[in-house]
KEKE-3310 file (N, C-alpha, C; in steps of 0.2 Angstrom, whole numbers, plus 5000, padded with zeros to 4 digits):
npx = (5271:5259:5245:5231:5218:5202:5200:5193:5178:5163:5150:5139:5126:5124:5137:5145:5156:5152:5161:5178:5190:5199:5214:5224:5239:5246:5259:5268:5280:5286:5299:5313:5309:5301:5307:5304:5289:5274:5266:5265:5259:5247:5234:5224:5209:5201:5196:5182:5176:5175:5180:5194:5211:5225:5242:5254:5270:5280:5295:5306:5319:5327:5326:5315:5300:5284:5267:5252:5236:5223:5207:5193:5188:5176:5170:5158:5154:5146:5132:5118:5114:5100:5093:5082:5065:5049:5038:5042:5041:5029:5014:4998:4983:4969:4968:4978:4990:5006:5010:5020:5038:5055:5072:5089:5107:5122:5139:5146:5141:5130:5114:5099:5085:5073:5062:5046:5037:5022:5013:4999:4987:4970:4956:4963:4968:4976:4991:5005:5017:5032:5044:5058:5067:5082:5091:5106:5114:5123:5116:5117:5108:5100:5091:5078:5067:5052:5039:5023:5009:4991:4977:4959:4952:4946:4935:4930:4918:4901:4887:4874:4884:4897:4913:4927:4940:4940:4932:4933:4931:4920:4910:4911:4899:4884:4873:4856:4855:4852:4845:4846:4860:4866:4879:4889:4898:4908:4918:4931:4940:4955:4951:4940:4928:4915:4918:4916:4920:4928:4927:4915:4916:4921:4912:4917:4917:4910:4919:4919:4922:4929:4919:4906:4896:4890:4876:4863:4865:4861:4849:4836:4836:4827:4828:4828:4839:4855:4863:4876:4893:4897:4897:4883:4879:4872:4865:4858:4861:4874:4883:4891:4883:4879:4868:4868:4862:4862:4867:4867:4869:4881:4894:4908:4910:4920:4918:4921:4928:4935:4944:4945:4957:4966:4966:4961:4948:4942:4930:4924:4910:4897:4886:4871)
npy = (4854:4865:4867:4876:4878:4882:4879:4882:4891:4899:4897:4909:4916:4917:4915:4922:4922:4921:4922:4922:4916:4902:4896:4884:4877:4864:4854:4845:4834:4824:4820:4827:4830:4840:4855:4868:4872:4880:4873:4873:4885:4894:4902:4916:4924:4938:4950:4960:4960:4959:4947:4943:4937:4925:4921:4909:4901:4886:4877:4865:4852:4854:4867:4871:4881:4882:4889:4895:4901:4906:4912:4924:4925:4930:4940:4943:4948:4956:4964:4972:4989:4997:5012:5020:5019:5022:5023:5024:5027:5035:5044:5044:5049:5038:5032:5040:5035:5030:5017:5005:5005:5003:5008:5004:5002:4996:4989:4980:4966:4970:4977:4967:4967:4977:4975:4978:4971:4971:4970:4969:4981:4985:4984:4993:5003:5009:5003:4998:4986:4986:4977:4978:4971:4969:4963:4956:4952:4941:4935:4940:4948:4962:4969:4978:4984:4992:5004:5011:5022:5023:5033:5037:5052:5064:5075:5081:5081:5082:5094:5093:5097:5108:5107:5112:5110:5108:5118:5134:5149:5145:5142:5131:5119:5119:5109:5105:5097:5080:5078:5071:5069:5070:5063:5064:5060:5059:5048:5050:5048:5053:5060:5066:5059:5050:5036:5020:5012:4996:4990:4994:5010:5014:5019:5030:5030:5044:5057:5066:5083:5099:5110:5121:5136:5140:5146:5136:5133:5126:5117:5106:5089:5075:5062:5044:5036:5028:5012:5002:5000:5005:5016:5018:5016:5027:5024:5032:5046:5045:5044:5042:5039:5042:5042:5050:5048:5060:5065:5073:5091:5105:5103:5102:5089:5076:5068:5055:5045:5030:5024:5011:5013:5016:5028:5041:5052:5067:5077:5092:5096:5105:5103:5109)
npz = (4748:4755:4766:4771:4784:4791:4808:4819:4826:4826:4815:4808:4799:4781:4777:4787:4801:4819:4829:4836:4824:4821:4812:4805:4798:4787:4782:4769:4760:4748:4744:4747:4760:4773:4778:4784:4792:4796:4805:4819:4823:4830:4823:4825:4821:4827:4825:4819:4803:4785:4772:4777:4777:4777:4774:4772:4771:4766:4767:4759:4761:4750:4748:4741:4739:4745:4745:4753:4755:4766:4764:4763:4776:4786:4799:4811:4826:4833:4840:4832:4834:4841:4837:4837:4843:4838:4846:4859:4876:4873:4874:4869:4861:4858:4841:4836:4838:4832:4820:4827:4825:4821:4821:4816:4818:4810:4809:4801:4795:4789:4791:4793:4797:4807:4819:4828:4841:4849:4865:4877:4883:4879:4868:4860:4869:4884:4893:4884:4880:4872:4861:4853:4840:4832:4818:4811:4795:4799:4809:4821:4835:4842:4856:4862:4875:4880:4885:4881:4880:4877:4877:4880:4872:4883:4887:4899:4912:4908:4906:4918:4926:4930:4924:4930:4927:4914:4908:4905:4915:4922:4937:4951:4951:4961:4970:4975:4991:4993:4981:4965:4956:4939:4933:4919:4904:4889:4878:4867:4851:4843:4833:4837:4836:4844:4855:4862:4877:4880:4892:4905:4912:4928:4942:4955:4972:4979:4987:5002:5005:5010:5020:5014:5010:4999:4988:4980:4963:4953:4943:4950:4950:4947:4942:4942:4953:4951:4954:4960:4953:4941:4927:4915:4898:4887:4873:4864:4867:4866:4877:4893:4909:4926:4938:4953:4969:4980:4997:5013:5014:5013:5011:5000:4987:4979:4964:4953:4939:4933:4920:4907:4901:4910:4915:4927:4932:4939:4947:4956:4965:4974:4988:4994)
capx = (5264:5256:5237:5228:5210:5199:5199:5188:5174:5155:5147:5132:5122:5126:5145:5149:5157:5150:5165:5184:5191:5206:5217:5230:5242:5249:5264:5271:5285:5287:5306:5318:5306:5299:5312:5301:5282:5271:5261:5264:5257:5239:5232:5217:5206:5196:5193:5176:5177:5174:5186:5200:5215:5231:5246:5260:5275:5284:5301:5308:5326:5330:5325:5309:5295:5276:5263:5245:5232:5216:5204:5186:5186:5171:5168:5154:5151:5144:5125:5116:5112:5094:5094:5076:5059:5045:5033:5046:5038:5024:5007:4994:4976:4967:4968:4984:4996:5009:5012:5027:5043:5062:5078:5095:5113:5127:5145:5149:5138:5124:5107:5094:5079:5072:5055:5044:5031:5018:5008:4996:4982:4964:4952:4967:4970:4980:4998:5008:5024:5035:5050:5061:5073:5086:5095:5110:5115:5126:5112:5117:5102:5100:5085:5076:5060:5049:5032:5020:5002:4986:4971:4954:4951:4941:4934:4928:4911:4896:4882:4873:4890:4903:4920:4931:4946:4940:4928:4936:4927:4914:4911:4909:4892:4881:4866:4852:4857:4846:4843:4850:4865:4868:4886:4889:4904:4909:4924:4932:4946:4959:4948:4934:4923:4913:4919:4914:4925:4927:4925:4912:4919:4920:4910:4921:4913:4911:4923:4917:4927:4928:4913:4904:4890:4887:4869:4862:4865:4860:4842:4835:4835:4823:4829:4830:4846:4858:4866:4881:4899:4899:4893:4879:4880:4866:4866:4855:4865:4881:4887:4890:4879:4878:4863:4870:4858:4866:4865:4866:4873:4885:4901:4910:4911:4923:4916:4925:4928:4941:4943:4949:4964:4971:4966:4956:4947:4938:4927:4921:4904:4895:4879:4869)
capy = (4857:4867:4868:4879:4877:4885:4874:4883:4896:4898:4900:4912:4916:4920:4915:4926:4919:4926:4921:4922:4910:4899:4894:4880:4875:4858:4853:4838:4834:4817:4818:4829:4831:4847:4858:4873:4872:4884:4869:4874:4891:4895:4909:4917:4931:4940:4957:4960:4962:4955:4945:4943:4931:4924:4917:4906:4897:4880:4875:4858:4852:4856:4874:4873:4884:4882:4895:4893:4906:4905:4918:4924:4924:4936:4939:4949:4946:4963:4965:4978:4994:5000:5019:5023:5016:5028:5024:5023:5032:5039:5045:5045:5048:5033:5034:5044:5031:5027:5010:5004:5004:5004:5009:5002:5003:4990:4991:4974:4961:4974:4976:4964:4970:4979:4974:4979:4967:4975:4967:4973:4985:4982:4989:4999:5008:5006:5002:4993:4985:4984:4973:4979:4966:4971:4957:4957:4946:4936:4932:4943:4952:4967:4969:4983:4984:4998:5005:5018:5022:5026:5034:5041:5059:5065:5083:5083:5080:5086:5098:5100:5098:5112:5104:5118:5108:5108:5123:5140:5154:5143:5141:5124:5118:5118:5106:5104:5091:5075:5077:5066:5073:5066:5063:5062:5061:5056:5046:5051:5047:5059:5064:5069:5054:5047:5029:5016:5008:4989:4989:5000:5015:5013:5025:5030:5033:5051:5059:5072:5088:5104:5113:5126:5139:5143:5144:5131:5137:5121:5114:5100:5083:5069:5055:5038:5035:5022:5009:4998:5003:5007:5020:5015:5019:5029:5024:5038:5052:5043:5046:5038:5042:5039:5047:5049:5051:5064:5065:5079:5096:5109:5102:5100:5082:5075:5062:5053:5039:5026:5021:5005:5015:5017:5035:5043:5059:5069:5084:5094:5099:5107:5101:5114)
capz = (4748:4762:4765:4777:4784:4797:4812:4824:4824:4825:4808:4808:4793:4775:4777:4792:4808:4824:4835:4833:4820:4821:4806:4805:4792:4787:4776:4767:4755:4746:4742:4752:4766:4775:4783:4788:4791:4801:4808:4826:4824:4831:4820:4827:4819:4832:4823:4815:4796:4779:4768:4780:4775:4780:4769:4775:4766:4769:4763:4760:4762:4744:4747:4737:4744:4744:4748:4754:4758:4768:4763:4764:4783:4787:4806:4814:4833:4836:4839:4830:4839:4840:4838:4839:4842:4837:4851:4865:4881:4870:4877:4863:4861:4853:4834:4834:4840:4825:4819:4830:4820:4824:4816:4820:4814:4811:4806:4798:4790:4786:4795:4789:4799:4813:4820:4834:4843:4855:4869:4882:4881:4878:4864:4858:4874:4890:4893:4880:4881:4865:4861:4847:4838:4826:4816:4805:4790:4802:4813:4828:4836:4847:4858:4867:4877:4883:4886:4879:4883:4873:4881:4876:4873:4889:4887:4905:4913:4904:4910:4922:4930:4928:4925:4930:4924:4906:4906:4907:4917:4925:4944:4953:4952:4968:4969:4981:4994:4993:4974:4960:4951:4934:4930:4912:4900:4883:4877:4860:4848:4842:4828:4840:4836:4850:4855:4868:4880:4880:4899:4908:4916:4935:4946:4961:4978:4981:4993:5005:5006:5015:5021:5010:5011:4993:4987:4975:4957:4947:4944:4954:4945:4950:4939:4946:4955:4949:4959:4957:4953:4934:4923:4910:4892:4884:4866:4860:4868:4865:4883:4899:4914:4932:4942:4960:4974:4985:5004:5016:5011:5017:5009:4993:4986:4973:4961:4947:4935:4931:4913:4906:4898:4916:4917:4932:4931:4945:4947:4962:4966:4980:4990:4999)
cpx = (5263:5249:5235:5221:5208:5197:5194:5184:5167:5153:5140:5128:5126:5134:5148:5150:5155:5154:5172:5185:5198:5208:5223:5233:5246:5254:5266:5275:5287:5294:5311:5316:5305:5304:5308:5293:5279:5265:5260:5261:5249:5238:5225:5215:5201:5193:5187:5178:5176:5180:5193:5204:5221:5235:5252:5264:5278:5290:5303:5316:5330:5329:5319:5304:5288:5273:5256:5242:5225:5213:5197:5184:5182:5169:5164:5151:5149:5136:5123:5114:5106:5094:5088:5070:5053:5040:5036:5044:5033:5018:5003:4987:4974:4966:4973:4990:4999:5010:5019:5032:5050:5067:5084:5101:5118:5133:5148:5145:5132:5118:5102:5087:5078:5064:5053:5037:5028:5013:5005:4990:4975:4959:4956:4969:4973:4987:5000:5015:5027:5042:5053:5067:5076:5091:5099:5111:5119:5122:5112:5110:5103:5093:5084:5069:5058:5042:5029:5012:4997:4980:4965:4955:4945:4941:4931:4920:4906:4891:4877:4879:4895:4909:4925:4938:4946:4936:4930:4930:4921:4916:4909:4902:4890:4874:4863:4854:4850:4843:4847:4854:4867:4875:4887:4896:4904:4916:4925:4939:4950:4956:4941:4928:4921:4915:4917:4919:4923:4925:4921:4916:4917:4918:4914:4917:4915:4915:4921:4923:4926:4921:4912:4897:4887:4880:4869:4862:4863:4852:4842:4833:4832:4823:4830:4837:4849:4862:4872:4888:4902:4894:4889:4880:4873:4868:4864:4859:4872:4886:4886:4887:4879:4874:4865:4865:4862:4863:4865:4871:4878:4892:4902:4911:4915:4921:4921:4924:4935:4940:4947:4956:4969:4970:4960:4955:4942:4935:4924:4915:4902:4888:4877:4862)
cpy = (4859:4869:4871:4878:4880:4879:4875:4890:4894:4901:4902:4911:4919:4921:4919:4922:4924:4925:4922:4915:4908:4895:4890:4878:4868:4857:4846:4839:4826:4815:4820:4830:4838:4849:4863:4873:4876:4880:4870:4881:4891:4902:4910:4924:4933:4947:4956:4963:4957:4953:4945:4936:4931:4919:4915:4902:4891:4879:4868:4858:4854:4863:4876:4876:4884:4887:4893:4899:4904:4911:4918:4923:4931:4935:4945:4946:4952:4963:4972:4983:4997:5007:5022:5018:5021:5029:5024:5029:5036:5039:5048:5045:5043:5035:5038:5041:5029:5020:5009:5002:5006:5005:5007:5003:4997:4991:4986:4971:4964:4972:4972:4966:4972:4979:4975:4975:4970:4970:4971:4977:4982:4987:4995:5004:5005:5006:4997:4992:4983:4981:4974:4974:4968:4965:4959:4951:4940:4932:4935:4947:4957:4968:4975:4983:4991:4998:5011:5017:5026:5027:5037:5048:5060:5072:5085:5081:5085:5090:5092:5101:5103:5109:5109:5116:5108:5114:5130:5145:5152:5142:5134:5124:5116:5115:5105:5097:5086:5074:5072:5071:5068:5067:5060:5064:5057:5054:5047:5049:5053:5063:5067:5065:5051:5039:5026:5012:5001:4987:4995:5004:5014:5020:5024:5033:5040:5052:5066:5076:5093:5107:5119:5129:5142:5141:5139:5135:5132:5119:5108:5095:5078:5063:5050:5037:5028:5019:5005:5002:5005:5012:5016:5019:5021:5029:5030:5044:5051:5045:5041:5042:5038:5044:5045:5052:5054:5063:5072:5084:5100:5108:5101:5092:5081:5068:5061:5047:5037:5023:5015:5007:5016:5024:5036:5050:5061:5076:5086:5097:5101:5104:5106:5112)
cpz = (4755:4761:4772:4777:4791:4802:4818:4823:4824:4819:4810:4802:4787:4775:4782:4798:4813:4830:4832:4829:4820:4815:4808:4798:4793:4781:4775:4761:4754:4745:4747:4759:4768:4780:4787:4787:4797:4805:4816:4828:4824:4828:4822:4824:4824:4830:4818:4808:4791:4775:4771:4777:4778:4775:4773:4770:4770:4764:4765:4760:4756:4743:4743:4742:4741:4748:4748:4757:4760:4768:4764:4771:4785:4794:4808:4821:4837:4835:4836:4835:4837:4842:4840:4838:4843:4842:4858:4870:4878:4874:4871:4865:4856:4846:4832:4835:4833:4825:4822:4825:4824:4819:4820:4815:4815:4807:4801:4793:4787:4790:4790:4791:4806:4814:4827:4835:4849:4858:4874:4879:4880:4874:4861:4862:4880:4889:4889:4881:4874:4866:4854:4846:4832:4824:4810:4801:4793:4807:4820:4829:4842:4849:4863:4869:4880:4883:4882:4881:4878:4877:4877:4877:4878:4889:4894:4906:4910:4909:4912:4926:4927:4929:4925:4928:4917:4904:4909:4909:4920:4933:4945:4954:4959:4967:4976:4984:4994:4986:4971:4956:4946:4932:4924:4908:4893:4882:4869:4858:4846:4836:4830:4839:4842:4850:4862:4871:4880:4887:4902:4912:4924:4939:4953:4966:4979:4987:4996:5007:5011:5015:5016:5012:5005:4991:4981:4968:4951:4949:4948:4949:4949:4947:4944:4947:4953:4955:4956:4956:4946:4931:4917:4904:4889:4876:4862:4861:4867:4871:4888:4905:4920:4936:4950:4964:4980:4992:5007:5013:5016:5016:5001:4993:4979:4970:4955:4944:4933:4925:4912:4902:4904:4918:4922:4932:4937:4943:4954:4961:4973:4982:4995:5002)
residu = (UNK:UNK:UNK:UNK:UNK:UNK:UNK:UNK:UNK:UNK:UNK:UNK:UNK:UNK:UNK:UNK:UNK:UNK:UNK:UNK:UNK:UNK:UNK:UNK:UNK:UNK:UNK:UNK:UNK:UNK:UNK:UNK:UNK:UNK:UNK:UNK:UNK:UNK:UNK:UNK:UNK:UNK:UNK:UNK:UNK:UNK:UNK:UNK:UNK:UNK:UNK:UNK:UNK:UNK:UNK:UNK:UNK:UNK:UNK:UNK:UNK:UNK:UNK:UNK:UNK:UNK:UNK:UNK:UNK:UNK:UNK:UNK:UNK:UNK:UNK:UNK:UNK:UNK:UNK:UNK:UNK:UNK:UNK:UNK:UNK:UNK:UNK:UNK:UNK:UNK:UNK:UNK:UNK:UNK:UNK:UNK:UNK:UNK:UNK:UNK:UNK:UNK:UNK:UNK:UNK:UNK:UNK:UNK:UNK:UNK:UNK:UNK:UNK:UNK:UNK:UNK:UNK:UNK:UNK:UNK:UNK:UNK:UNK:UNK:UNK:UNK:UNK:UNK:UNK:UNK:UNK:UNK:UNK:UNK:UNK:UNK:UNK:UNK:UNK:UNK:UNK:UNK:UNK:UNK:UNK:UNK:UNK:UNK:UNK:UNK:UNK:UNK:UNK:UNK:UNK:UNK:UNK:UNK:UNK:UNK:UNK:UNK:UNK:UNK:UNK:UNK:UNK:UNK:UNK:UNK:UNK:UNK:UNK:UNK:UNK:UNK:UNK:UNK:UNK:UNK:UNK:UNK:UNK:UNK:UNK:UNK:UNK:UNK:UNK:UNK:UNK:UNK:UNK:UNK:UNK:UNK:UNK:UNK:UNK:UNK:UNK:UNK:UNK:UNK:UNK:UNK:UNK:UNK:UNK:UNK:UNK:UNK:UNK:UNK:UNK:UNK:UNK:UNK:UNK:UNK:UNK:UNK:UNK:UNK:UNK:UNK:UNK:UNK:UNK:UNK:UNK:UNK:UNK:UNK:UNK:UNK:UNK:UNK:UNK:UNK:UNK:UNK:UNK:UNK:UNK:UNK:UNK:UNK:UNK:UNK:UNK:UNK:UNK:UNK:UNK:UNK:UNK:UNK:UNK:UNK:UNK:UNK:UNK:UNK:UNK:UNK:UNK:UNK:UNK:UNK:UNK:UNK)
# end
């Protein structure tokens, strides 16, 4: 008689090995004795594939022959390959980001799943980190990581400020020095609906720019000046506002806002 058995190898899931597999044979004969036995042969399967087998024979001193086969050896020690993550490197307006998903390929034990886990961001906006994990039936995994970003729709600063970055054919607003300038804007989603940030937008200290001599072309506003470092939200008008008490004239100034989605926007105005 001759009997073979698997003597080494790491078993994964669903009957698949995830490492090379070693097979050994042993022989016995109760009468004339064993003449030839492959018991000193180390048989190693290292190639990926399903249903692999090996057959060996033994001979006794009376020339009787016995045969044994070890079969059903399935090996998969290859990780799945992630081929696509739909949000990888994406830049989206809030409300338009797709549900994170991934696709992957595998050659041997068949792909079981591909899932994406996301972390980061706040209130649905900001920078997000994704981790995609593909798993095959043998238990091998392939992992990829990356980032994407979701931001508010920002259509520029509202009147009375002319935002030349967003309003075509308009000139830079020039206000009377010493007056109060209302800086206003709205945040929207991809559908154009007004949304409110989870964290109040940051008022950026105005930066004095080049000198100018253009005449005042905006009305004088006398609203109470705001203080502090954040814009306040006007629920009725559905907009953010900061009333800036201006100083001396004769220069352009850059004012701006930093949002909790990580974006910063600026607009230039003149003081005369």
